[in-house]
Backbone as CSV, one residue per row, in Angstrom:
resi,resn,N_x,N_y,N_z,CA_x,CA_y,CA_z,C_x,C_y,C_z
1,MET,6.091,-4.578,27.393,7.283,-5.371,27.650,6.970,-6.418,28.710
2,PRO,6.776,-7.672,28.296,6.583,-8.732,29.286,7.931,-9.154,29.861
3,VAL,8.017,-9.272,31.180,9.272,-9.652,31.826,8.995,-10.774,32.820
4,ARG,9.711,-11.873,32.615,9.675,-12.973,33.576,11.114,-13.330,33.941
5,ASP,11.751,-14.198,33.157,13.178,-14.461,33.312,13.933,-13.380,32.545
6,TYR,14.995,-12.855,33.121,15.657,-11.727,32.478,17.127,-11.670,32.866
7,HIS,17.896,-10.985,32.026,19.292,-10.667,32.303,19.313,-9.178,32.638
8,PRO,19.791,-8.789,33.819,19.697,-7.378,34.228,20.314,-6.401,33.232
9,VAL,21.441,-6.768,32.627,22.094,-5.862,31.669,21.234,-5.705,30.421
10,PHE,20.731,-6.821,29.892,19.901,-6.762,28.690,18.604,-6.006,28.960
11,LEU,18.001,-6.261,30.123,16.761,-5.566,30.474,16.997,-4.069,30.570
12,GLY,18.117,-3.686,31.184,18.436,-2.265,31.281,18.604,-1.629,29.919
13,LYS,19.264,-2.347,28.995,19.464,-1.807,27.654,18.137,-1.704,26.896
14,ALA,17.260,-2.663,27.118,15.949,-2.610,26.459,15.186,-1.362,26.896
15,VAL,15.139,-1.136,28.198,14.440,0.043,28.716,15.137,1.326,28.258
16,ASP,16.469,1.326,28.284,17.218,2.505,27.840,16.912,2.853,26.381
17,SER,16.612,1.818,25.566,16.317,2.087,24.157,15.038,2.902,24.000
18,MET,14.144,2.840,24.978,12.956,3.687,24.937,13.305,5.123,25.326
19,PHE,14.143,5.283,26.344,14.535,6.633,26.762,15.425,7.304,25.715
20,ALA,16.006,6.502,24.801,16.847,7.056,23.745,16.047,7.438,22.503
21,GLN,14.721,7.294,22.535,13.901,7.606,21.367,14.000,9.077,20.988
22,THR,14.057,9.334,19.692,14.102,10.716,19.210,12.771,11.420,19.426
23,SER,11.702,10.655,19.545,10.389,11.218,19.862,10.048,10.892,21.311
24,PRO,9.560,11.857,22.076,9.207,11.603,23.474,7.807,11.015,23.642
25,ASP,7.101,10.813,22.528,5.691,10.425,22.602,5.522,8.911,22.698
26,TRP,5.957,8.345,23.796,5.830,6.909,24.025,5.432,6.653,25.480
27,ARG,4.878,5.480,25.695,4.575,5.000,27.043,5.053,3.558,27.111
28,LEU,5.716,3.180,28.194,6.213,1.822,28.358,5.482,1.156,29.512
29,VAL,4.783,0.063,29.195,4.100,-0.738,30.213,4.886,-2.034,30.371
30,VAL,5.484,-2.233,31.521,6.216,-3.455,31.831,5.262,-4.386,32.566
31,ILE,5.131,-5.617,32.068,4.211,-6.587,32.672,5.029,-7.693,33.317
32,ALA,4.953,-7.806,34.631,5.725,-8.800,35.373,4.811,-9.883,35.923
33,GLU,5.366,-11.073,36.111,4.620,-12.111,36.820,4.400,-11.643,38.259
34,PRO,3.235,-11.924,38.843,2.923,-11.378,40.168,3.984,-11.653,41.231
35,ASP,4.587,-12.855,41.195,5.557,-13.202,42.229,6.930,-12.543,42.023
36,ARG,7.114,-11.842,40.895,8.400,-11.191,40.625,8.242,-9.676,40.487
37,ARG,7.054,-9.187,40.723,6.793,-7.763,40.508,7.690,-6.886,41.372
38,ASP,7.821,-7.207,42.660,8.624,-6.374,43.552,10.099,-6.411,43.150
39,GLU,10.576,-7.586,42.768,11.969,-7.722,42.337,12.250,-6.865,41.107
40,ILE,11.361,-6.936,40.117,11.561,-6.168,38.888,11.400,-4.678,39.156
41,ALA,10.549,-4.324,40.105,10.405,-2.911,40.480,11.719,-2.359,41.008
42,ARG,12.444,-3.167,41.769,13.742,-2.709,42.283,14.755,-2.566,41.145
43,VAL,14.758,-3.524,40.215,15.702,-3.484,39.099,15.447,-2.261,38.216
44,LEU,14.184,-1.910,38.034,13.811,-0.816,37.134,13.432,0.454,37.882
45,ALA,13.908,0.600,39.096,13.492,1.725,39.943,13.739,3.067,39.271
46,SER,14.879,3.216,38.636,15.196,4.508,38.004,14.226,4.813,36.863
47,ALA,13.984,3.827,36.000,13.077,4.046,34.871,11.655,4.305,35.341
48,LEU,11.252,3.655,36.410,9.884,3.809,36.900,9.661,5.170,37.548
49,GLY,10.731,5.928,37.756,10.582,7.289,38.246,10.085,8.240,37.176
50,ASP,10.092,7.789,35.917,9.568,8.580,34.803,8.096,8.232,34.611
51,SER,7.252,9.248,34.484,5.809,9.018,34.404,5.388,8.245,33.157
52,ARG,6.267,8.164,32.162,5.929,7.429,30.941,6.095,5.923,31.106
53,THR,6.674,5.491,32.215,6.947,4.077,32.442,6.187,3.594,33.661
54,GLU,5.542,2.438,33.537,4.858,1.861,34.686,4.988,0.343,34.674
55,LEU,4.826,-0.238,35.847,4.947,-1.677,36.036,3.630,-2.219,36.546
56,ILE,3.107,-3.248,35.888,1.867,-3.878,36.312,2.065,-5.393,36.381
57,ALA,1.158,-6.077,37.046,1.239,-7.530,37.192,0.447,-8.210,36.078
58,ASN,0.960,-9.330,35.608,0.269,-10.137,34.605,-1.034,-10.677,35.195
59,ARG,-2.132,-10.399,34.518,-3.429,-10.902,34.960,-3.924,-12.043,34.068
60,GLY,-3.063,-12.506,33.153,-3.446,-13.585,32.249,-2.523,-14.777,32.378
61,ARG,-2.549,-15.628,31.345,-1.778,-16.874,31.376,-0.573,-16.782,30.449
62,LYS,0.600,-16.993,30.998,1.853,-17.080,30.266,2.115,-15.826,29.411
63,LEU,2.880,-15.999,28.318,3.291,-14.853,27.505,2.099,-14.151,26.871
64,ALA,1.181,-14.904,26.292,0.006,-14.287,25.671,-0.798,-13.500,26.692
65,GLY,-0.914,-14.043,27.903,-1.648,-13.345,28.951,-0.983,-12.042,29.348
66,ALA,0.349,-12.050,29.406,1.068,-10.828,29.747,0.862,-9.761,28.668
67,LEU,0.935,-10.173,27.402,0.740,-9.215,26.321,-0.702,-8.716,26.280
68,ASN,-1.658,-9.578,26.569,-3.052,-9.133,26.648,-3.253,-8.157,27.807
69,THR,-2.609,-8.451,28.929,-2.706,-7.550,30.084,-2.189,-6.164,29.722
70,GLY,-1.037,-6.118,29.058,-0.481,-4.833,28.649,-1.347,-4.123,27.629
71,MET,-1.891,-4.906,26.680,-2.722,-4.323,25.631,-3.984,-3.689,26.228
72,LYS,-4.597,-4.374,27.178,-5.814,-3.851,27.799,-5.514,-2.625,28.655
73,HIS,-4.335,-2.588,29.235,-3.973,-1.487,30.120,-3.558,-0.238,29.344
74,ALA,-3.029,-0.428,28.158,-2.500,0.697,27.375,-3.601,1.704,27.050
75,GLY,-3.206,2.960,26.923,-4.183,4.002,26.618,-4.023,4.590,25.234
76,THR,-3.199,3.955,24.397,-2.947,4.471,23.056,-3.695,3.657,22.004
77,ASP,-3.891,4.235,20.843,-4.608,3.539,19.771,-3.788,2.392,19.194
78,PHE,-2.467,2.529,19.158,-1.582,1.490,18.642,-0.605,1.063,19.736
79,VAL,-0.266,-0.215,19.737,0.682,-0.761,20.710,1.690,-1.639,19.980
80,GLY,2.825,-1.861,20.611,3.859,-2.710,20.036,4.555,-3.491,21.138
81,ILE,5.423,-4.413,20.737,6.122,-5.280,21.675,7.607,-4.943,21.692
82,LEU,8.173,-4.896,22.886,9.617,-4.875,23.079,9.934,-5.906,24.144
83,PHE,10.681,-6.949,23.791,11.073,-7.949,24.780,12.270,-7.459,25.575
84,GLY,12.429,-7.985,26.781,13.445,-7.509,27.698,14.865,-7.841,27.310
85,ASP,15.060,-8.657,26.249,16.404,-8.938,25.739,16.781,-7.988,24.607
86,ASP,15.783,-7.363,23.993,15.959,-6.694,22.707,15.958,-5.175,22.860
87,MET,16.019,-4.482,21.730,15.986,-3.014,21.741,15.207,-2.496,20.540
88,TRP,14.572,-1.338,20.705,14.030,-0.592,19.587,15.103,0.379,19.103
89,SER,15.144,0.622,17.810,16.066,1.620,17.278,15.631,2.999,17.774
90,PRO,16.551,3.964,17.860,16.209,5.281,18.417,15.081,5.998,17.684
91,ASP,14.885,5.705,16.402,13.847,6.401,15.637,12.554,5.606,15.526
92,ALA,12.417,4.504,16.270,11.265,3.619,16.110,9.937,4.338,16.353
93,VAL,9.829,5.060,17.447,8.568,5.745,17.762,8.256,6.806,16.711
94,ALA,9.260,7.561,16.308,9.049,8.611,15.306,8.599,8.026,13.977
95,VAL,9.255,6.953,13.539,8.895,6.331,12.256,7.491,5.739,12.327
96,LEU,7.184,5.028,13.393,5.860,4.423,13.515,4.767,5.499,13.581
97,THR,5.024,6.577,14.287,4.043,7.661,14.361,3.752,8.225,12.980
98,ASP,4.801,8.450,12.203,4.614,8.961,10.837,3.843,7.966,9.977
99,GLU,4.151,6.678,10.117,3.467,5.652,9.335,1.984,5.578,9.694
100,ILE,1.685,5.652,10.968,0.287,5.578,11.413,-0.510,6.768,10.885
101,LEU,0.080,7.943,10.934,-0.616,9.141,10.446,-0.779,9.115,8.928
102,ALA,0.212,8.579,8.228,0.166,8.566,6.768,-0.718,7.458,6.213
103,HIS,-0.991,6.431,7.016,-1.752,5.278,6.521,-2.830,4.895,7.541
104,PRO,-3.861,5.718,7.652,-4.897,5.471,8.673,-5.696,4.195,8.442
105,GLU,-5.610,3.618,7.230,-6.349,2.395,6.935,-5.648,1.144,7.454
106,VAL,-4.373,1.259,7.828,-3.571,0.093,8.216,-3.818,-0.269,9.678
107,ASP,-3.965,-1.576,9.925,-4.178,-2.086,11.280,-2.918,-2.667,11.898
108,PHE,-1.960,-3.082,11.057,-0.822,-3.854,11.564,0.438,-3.472,10.784
109,PHE,1.380,-2.855,11.487,2.666,-2.503,10.893,3.732,-3.500,11.350
110,HIS,4.674,-3.803,10.464,5.790,-4.683,10.821,7.035,-4.159,10.129
111,SER,8.146,-4.126,10.852,9.346,-3.460,10.347,10.437,-4.453,9.966
112,SER,11.488,-3.921,9.362,12.722,-4.678,9.185,13.406,-4.792,10.546
113,ARG,14.348,-5.739,10.644,15.048,-5.924,11.912,16.483,-6.388,11.656
114,ARG,17.277,-6.366,12.707,18.645,-6.857,12.662,18.880,-7.715,13.901
115,VAL,19.647,-8.778,13.745,20.026,-9.609,14.882,21.351,-9.100,15.429
116,ILE,21.409,-8.955,16.760,22.633,-8.523,17.424,23.055,-9.578,18.441
117,GLY,24.292,-9.496,18.894,24.807,-10.434,19.879,24.754,-9.875,21.287
118,ALA,25.390,-10.593,22.211,25.333,-10.225,23.625,25.945,-8.870,23.899
119,ASP,26.918,-8.455,23.086,27.582,-7.166,23.284,27.100,-6.106,22.289
120,ASP,25.908,-6.287,21.759,25.272,-5.363,20.813,25.910,-5.393,19.429
121,GLU,26.825,-6.323,19.178,27.489,-6.384,17.880,26.517,-6.937,16.824
122,PRO,26.532,-6.410,15.607,25.656,-6.944,14.553,26.020,-8.390,14.237
123,VAL,25.017,-9.237,14.190,25.204,-10.645,13.818,24.728,-10.874,12.388
124,THR,23.746,-10.107,11.967,23.242,-10.181,10.595,23.148,-8.778,10.019
125,GLY,22.956,-8.723,8.723,22.569,-7.473,8.110,21.109,-7.199,8.406
126,VAL,20.583,-6.154,7.816,19.163,-5.836,8.013,18.315,-6.880,7.308
127,GLN,17.378,-7.468,8.040,16.437,-8.435,7.488,15.172,-7.676,7.111
128,ARG,14.966,-7.498,5.826,13.921,-6.613,5.336,12.528,-7.164,5.605
129,SER,11.633,-6.279,5.962,10.232,-6.649,6.139,9.617,-7.002,4.786
130,ARG,8.686,-7.913,4.803,8.059,-8.376,3.570,7.066,-7.344,3.067
131,ASP,7.202,-6.961,1.797,6.412,-5.848,1.266,4.918,-6.116,1.271
132,GLU,4.517,-7.308,0.905,3.089,-7.619,0.802,2.761,-8.802,1.692
133,VAL,1.695,-8.675,2.478,1.261,-9.738,3.373,-0.203,-10.025,3.109
134,ARG,-0.478,-11.283,2.729,-1.846,-11.729,2.491,-2.145,-12.908,3.410
135,LEU,-3.405,-13.204,3.589,-3.797,-14.301,4.469,-3.137,-15.603,4.044
136,GLU,-3.060,-15.856,2.743,-2.493,-17.112,2.263,-0.986,-17.205,2.483
137,ASP,-0.346,-16.109,2.891,1.088,-16.144,3.164,1.401,-16.756,4.526
138,PHE,0.393,-16.848,5.384,0.598,-17.479,6.685,0.500,-18.993,6.520
139,GLY,1.158,-19.700,7.396,1.090,-21.161,7.340,2.395,-21.782,7.759
140,PRO,3.295,-22.054,6.808,4.567,-22.643,7.202,5.347,-21.759,8.170
141,SER,5.201,-20.460,8.038,5.845,-19.510,8.946,5.059,-18.213,8.882
142,SER,5.495,-17.249,9.674,4.810,-15.955,9.656,5.533,-15.004,8.720
143,PRO,4.812,-14.302,7.854,5.448,-13.330,6.957,5.767,-12.011,7.638
144,VAL,5.402,-11.858,8.910,5.697,-10.626,9.636,6.589,-10.932,10.834
145,LYS,7.544,-10.052,11.073,8.482,-10.198,12.185,8.529,-8.893,12.970
146,HIS,9.096,-8.948,14.170,9.236,-7.753,14.989,10.111,-6.725,14.270
147,LEU,9.725,-5.515,14.399,8.860,-4.840,15.313,7.413,-4.938,14.841
148,LEU,6.550,-5.409,15.736,5.127,-5.529,15.452,4.384,-4.411,16.161
149,CYS,3.530,-3.716,15.443,2.770,-2.593,15.987,1.366,-2.656,15.389
150,TRP,0.336,-2.720,16.230,-1.007,-2.952,15.721,-2.055,-2.079,16.403
151,ARG,-3.206,-2.001,15.731,-4.330,-1.230,16.240,-4.945,-1.976,17.433
152,ARG,-4.928,-1.358,18.580,-5.346,-2.018,19.818,-6.814,-2.447,19.772
153,ALA,-7.694,-1.565,19.288,-9.122,-1.887,19.260,-9.404,-3.100,18.377
154,LYS,-8.725,-3.191,17.240,-8.901,-4.325,16.337,-8.467,-5.619,17.016
155,ALA,-7.330,-5.585,17.694,-6.823,-6.775,18.363,-7.749,-7.223,19.483
156,LEU,-8.234,-6.288,20.272,-9.138,-6.650,21.364,-10.459,-7.187,20.824
157,ALA,-10.889,-6.675,19.673,-12.143,-7.137,19.077,-12.064,-8.593,18.630
158,VAL,-10.867,-9.059,18.256,-10.722,-10.454,17.818,-10.332,-11.364,18.978
159,GLY,-10.289,-10.814,20.182,-9.994,-11.634,21.355,-8.569,-11.561,21.845
160,GLY,-7.752,-10.699,21.249,-6.374,-10.578,21.682,-5.554,-11.805,21.330
161,MET,-4.553,-12.078,22.120,-3.684,-13.227,21.875,-4.232,-14.463,22.578
162,ASP,-3.965,-15.610,22.015,-4.531,-16.875,22.475,-3.787,-17.369,23.715
163,GLU,-4.447,-17.274,24.877,-3.799,-17.654,26.128,-3.788,-19.154,26.375
164,THR,-4.371,-19.952,25.479,-4.247,-21.402,25.613,-2.900,-21.888,25.093
165,LEU,-2.193,-21.029,24.344,-0.894,-21.408,23.795,0.187,-21.264,24.864
166,ASN,1.168,-22.163,24.808,2.192,-22.209,25.850,3.452,-21.455,25.451
167,SER,3.286,-20.191,25.119,4.382,-19.235,24.918,5.214,-19.444,23.660
168,VAL,4.825,-20.357,22.777,5.515,-20.510,21.493,4.653,-19.883,20.407
169,GLY,5.063,-18.758,19.892,4.388,-18.141,18.763,3.065,-17.450,18.991
170,PRO,2.654,-17.139,20.225,1.384,-16.420,20.349,1.471,-14.989,19.852
171,ASP,2.693,-14.439,19.817,2.882,-13.028,19.477,3.149,-12.803,17.999
172,ASP,4.081,-13.573,17.409,4.504,-13.280,16.031,4.086,-14.334,15.023
173,PHE,3.307,-15.323,15.430,2.839,-16.362,14.513,1.313,-16.458,14.571
174,ASP,0.784,-16.903,15.675,-0.668,-17.083,15.785,-1.430,-15.759,15.741
175,PHE,-0.948,-14.748,16.462,-1.687,-13.490,16.562,-1.826,-12.757,15.226
176,PRO,-0.741,-12.502,14.489,-0.942,-11.836,13.192,-1.748,-12.690,12.217
177,TRP,-1.637,-14.000,12.316,-2.440,-14.900,11.477,-3.919,-14.693,11.786
178,THR,-4.257,-14.619,13.062,-5.646,-14.372,13.475,-6.113,-13.002,12.996
179,MET,-5.263,-12.006,13.116,-5.628,-10.665,12.640,-5.884,-10.681,11.136
180,ALA,-5.059,-11.408,10.393,-5.259,-11.505,8.940,-6.584,-12.190,8.621
181,GLU,-6.937,-13.228,9.376,-8.203,-13.921,9.161,-9.399,-13.013,9.405
182,HIS,-9.211,-11.990,10.215,-10.290,-11.042,10.517,-10.179,-9.766,9.689
183,GLY,-9.422,-9.833,8.603,-9.404,-8.737,7.651,-8.478,-7.585,7.959
184,ALA,-7.510,-7.777,8.839,-6.584,-6.687,9.164,-5.761,-6.294,7.941
185,GLU,-5.509,-5.021,7.823,-4.667,-4.482,6.747,-3.235,-4.364,7.268
186,PHE,-2.288,-4.989,6.567,-0.887,-4.989,6.977,-0.090,-4.005,6.124
187,ARG,0.994,-3.489,6.728,1.916,-2.634,5.980,3.338,-2.862,6.480
188,ALA,4.261,-3.069,5.538,5.668,-3.235,5.872,6.337,-1.873,6.051
189,VAL,7.127,-1.750,7.103,7.956,-0.566,7.317,9.389,-0.974,6.952
190,PRO,9.985,-0.367,5.926,11.310,-0.811,5.484,12.431,-0.479,6.459
191,ASP,12.239,0.509,7.317,13.272,0.906,8.277,13.540,-0.227,9.271
192,CYS,14.784,-0.363,9.678,15.167,-1.352,10.690,14.875,-0.763,12.068
193,LEU,13.778,-1.178,12.662,13.334,-0.599,13.931,13.546,-1.519,15.121
194,TYR,13.873,-2.793,14.868,13.966,-3.761,15.973,15.320,-4.435,15.956
195,LEU,15.950,-4.502,17.129,17.233,-5.184,17.311,16.990,-6.409,18.186
196,TYR,17.034,-7.569,17.543,16.738,-8.836,18.203,18.043,-9.446,18.711
197,ARG,18.120,-9.730,20.014,19.365,-10.195,20.602,19.422,-11.728,20.652
198,HIS,20.411,-12.291,19.959,20.653,-13.734,20.013,21.722,-13.994,21.074
199,HIS,21.375,-14.795,22.094,22.304,-15.019,23.199,21.932,-16.299,23.944
200,HIS,22.837,-16.729,24.817,22.571,-17.856,25.710,22.834,-17.468,27.167
201,ALA,22.850,-16.178,27.451,23.226,-15.698,28.778,22.162,-15.975,29.834
202,CYS,20.919,-16.086,29.428,19.840,-16.384,30.358,18.711,-17.031,29.559
203,PHE,17.643,-17.392,30.245,16.532,-18.079,29.595,15.937,-17.222,28.486
204,ARG,15.781,-17.832,27.320,15.017,-17.228,26.233,14.226,-18.339,25.566
205,LEU,12.984,-18.044,25.209,12.088,-19.065,24.675,12.674,-19.763,23.457
206,THR,13.317,-19.021,22.571,13.802,-19.603,21.323,14.936,-20.592,21.536
207,THR,15.647,-20.493,22.662,16.790,-21.365,22.888,16.592,-22.336,24.052
208,HIS,16.026,-21.873,25.155,15.970,-22.678,26.362,14.710,-23.529,26.485
209,LEU,13.683,-23.225,25.722,12.499,-24.080,25.720,12.794,-25.295,24.849
210,PRO,12.570,-26.512,25.338,12.951,-27.706,24.574,12.316,-27.771,23.188
211,ARG,13.039,-28.384,22.272,12.577,-28.486,20.884,11.238,-29.185,20.779
212,SER,11.019,-30.231,21.578,9.756,-30.965,21.500,8.573,-30.076,21.866
213,VAL,8.779,-29.118,22.755,7.713,-28.191,23.134,7.415,-27.252,21.965
214,HIS,8.458,-26.750,21.317,8.271,-25.901,20.138,7.468,-26.647,19.070
215,VAL,7.850,-27.885,18.808,7.187,-28.665,17.762,5.710,-28.860,18.091
216,ALA,5.420,-29.223,19.328,4.023,-29.464,19.721,3.184,-28.199,19.613
217,GLU,3.740,-27.065,20.020,2.981,-25.821,19.980,2.807,-25.299,18.555
218,LEU,3.833,-25.437,17.735,3.694,-25.040,16.334,2.630,-25.877,15.645
219,ARG,2.596,-27.168,15.953,1.569,-28.046,15.368,0.178,-27.588,15.798
220,ARG,0.019,-27.222,17.054,-1.281,-26.754,17.550,-1.739,-25.510,16.799
221,ILE,-0.818,-24.569,16.594,-1.180,-23.326,15.911,-1.601,-23.599,14.477
222,MET,-0.840,-24.431,13.779,-1.153,-24.704,12.375,-2.463,-25.477,12.246
223,ARG,-2.719,-26.405,13.156,-4.004,-27.121,13.146,-5.156,-26.151,13.414
224,LYS,-4.941,-25.244,14.353,-5.972,-24.258,14.704,-6.418,-23.466,13.489
225,HIS,-5.470,-23.140,12.610,-5.775,-22.313,11.447,-6.066,-23.135,10.194
226,GLY,-6.246,-24.443,10.356,-6.757,-25.258,9.259,-5.733,-25.860,8.321
227,MET,-4.460,-25.868,8.674,-3.469,-26.508,7.813,-3.641,-28.027,7.852
228,GLY,-3.369,-28.679,6.727,-3.489,-30.124,6.640,-2.310,-30.843,7.281
229,ARG,-2.497,-32.117,7.593,-1.468,-32.884,8.293,-0.178,-32.992,7.495
230,LEU,-0.298,-33.204,6.193,0.898,-33.359,5.365,1.706,-32.069,5.335
231,ALA,1.025,-30.933,5.179,1.712,-29.646,5.153,2.382,-29.361,6.496
232,ILE,1.703,-29.692,7.575,2.274,-29.490,8.908,3.511,-30.352,9.097
233,ALA,3.412,-31.616,8.731,4.548,-32.534,8.891,5.744,-32.068,8.077
234,ARG,5.488,-31.587,6.857,6.569,-31.119,5.996,7.261,-29.900,6.611
235,HIS,6.473,-28.973,7.135,7.061,-27.783,7.741,7.859,-28.129,8.992
236,LEU,7.312,-28.987,9.851,7.992,-29.311,11.101,9.292,-30.075,10.846
237,LEU,9.313,-30.887,9.815,10.549,-31.584,9.465,11.631,-30.581,9.072
238,LYS,11.236,-29.604,8.270,12.187,-28.563,7.869,12.628,-27.746,9.068
239,ALA,11.698,-27.426,9.957,12.022,-26.614,11.128,13.013,-27.326,12.041
240,ARG,12.844,-28.641,12.197,13.768,-29.406,13.047,15.199,-29.353,12.526
241,HIS,15.352,-29.232,11.215,16.682,-29.244,10.618,17.232,-27.843,10.373
242,THR,16.451,-26.816,10.736,16.925,-25.439,10.543,16.851,-24.691,11.870
243,TYR,15.912,-23.770,12.026,15.962,-22.854,13.149,15.723,-23.514,14.500
244,LEU,15.031,-24.668,14.547,14.822,-25.325,15.833,16.079,-26.004,16.352
245,ARG,17.115,-26.046,15.545,18.391,-26.576,16.026,19.023,-25.668,17.070
246,GLN,18.541,-24.447,17.174,19.089,-23.548,18.187,18.597,-23.891,19.586
247,CYS,17.572,-24.752,19.714,17.090,-25.169,21.036,18.205,-25.916,21.774
248,LEU,18.449,-25.568,23.023,19.532,-26.174,23.796,19.171,-27.566,24.311
249,TYR,17.881,-27.900,24.324,17.435,-29.192,24.836,16.458,-29.815,23.847
250,ARG,16.533,-31.120,23.707,15.615,-31.810,22.804,14.254,-32.036,23.445
251,SER,14.200,-32.173,24.777,12.947,-32.488,25.456,13.003,-31.955,26.886
252,PRO,11.851,-31.850,27.554,11.853,-31.445,28.965,12.642,-32.417,29.839
253,LEU,12.616,-33.704,29.497,13.366,-34.693,30.276,14.869,-34.411,30.199
254,GLU,15.372,-34.130,29.003,16.792,-33.831,28.867,17.156,-32.577,29.650
255,ARG,16.295,-31.570,29.606,16.583,-30.350,30.359,16.631,-30.648,31.850
256,TRP,15.688,-31.458,32.345,15.652,-31.797,33.770,16.904,-32.561,34.177
257,ILE,17.316,-33.526,33.355,18.507,-34.316,33.670,19.736,-33.426,33.729
258,ARG,19.899,-32.579,32.724,21.082,-31.721,32.679,21.095,-30.703,33.819
259,GLU,19.929,-30.133,34.110,19.870,-29.165,35.196,20.081,-29.835,36.542
260,SER,19.519,-31.037,36.739,19.678,-31.750,38.005,21.126,-32.149,38.237
261,ALA,21.799,-32.547,37.148,23.201,-32.960,37.255,24.160,-31.791,37.090
262,ARG,23.614,-30.582,36.933,24.407,-29.366,36.739,25.340,-29.498,35.540
263,LEU,24.783,-30.093,34.488,25.525,-30.235,33.242,25.197,-29.078,32.311
264,ALA,26.137,-28.699,31.501,25.891,-27.661,30.510,24.911,-28.175,29.469
265,PRO,24.170,-27.279,28.815,23.280,-27.711,27.723,24.074,-28.390,26.614
266,GLY,23.346,-29.023,25.708,23.975,-29.673,24.585,24.646,-28.672,23.658
267,PRO,25.267,-29.145,22.590,25.966,-28.250,21.649,25.024,-27.165,21.126
268,THR,25.526,-25.957,21.080,24.708,-24.840,20.629,24.902,-24.618,19.135
269,TRP,23.849,-24.135,18.517,23.884,-23.845,17.079,23.124,-22.570,16.849
270,SER,23.656,-21.694,16.044,22.992,-20.427,15.754,22.499,-20.428,14.319
271,PRO,21.224,-20.107,14.095,20.723,-19.993,12.735,21.311,-18.784,12.011
272,TYR,21.988,-17.924,12.759,22.558,-16.714,12.176,24.050,-16.862,11.886
273,ARG,24.726,-17.692,12.687,26.156,-17.887,12.483,26.477,-19.239,11.853
274,GLY,25.511,-20.171,11.795,25.743,-21.474,11.210,26.220,-22.486,12.222
């Protein structure tokens, strides 16, 4: 669980979702930015009293660095991501454990998910995981979504997550694409194991990072993996008119102006509510 900017209520619910697991066989590694480690330790003091939970400092760069730090620190064969806004379903650990034991050839599991709102209310139905994932399915978007759970040794062997990326898609776009390029075996878990929270209550990459930054980073990832210019341009045009409309700012300059003048962000749009 990488934690930088956070909402105390959402963070508490995320951690509580681990303590609510039907299986006790989990470990939670919280990765904080070094300058916020003491603050987050105070917020999570109760959870950190449990030996299954620990807090460490990010030793890498940005989001990818935090996830790499956690991956290297973990002592289990498989690891997964839980963001501080979101929750795992109560049976997530139990289901993943059964899947790992039943399919020892699989390197990368990905589950169905549901989008929830600020008060935990369902915003969407269950978004089913894609049954078959092949290398050629990557490109315009990622065919795998959270909950992501992968073989730690395989990920470390390919270099982990790309820390040159500026926090747009290193976890659910570039990383599984890289794993697929290195022959990873994927498997869809049909159970809804991840509850993704759509909100504007505090900073979240999908909403508060300016649209121009998303576009530039997505272009970098697609170029890295060999997509052609025309295909990239076509995808980015579609993205600007669909899910990137949820960005509250068009550019870093607009964000600076609005924040300096204490103005509210521009009109909000939800890809889930229309």
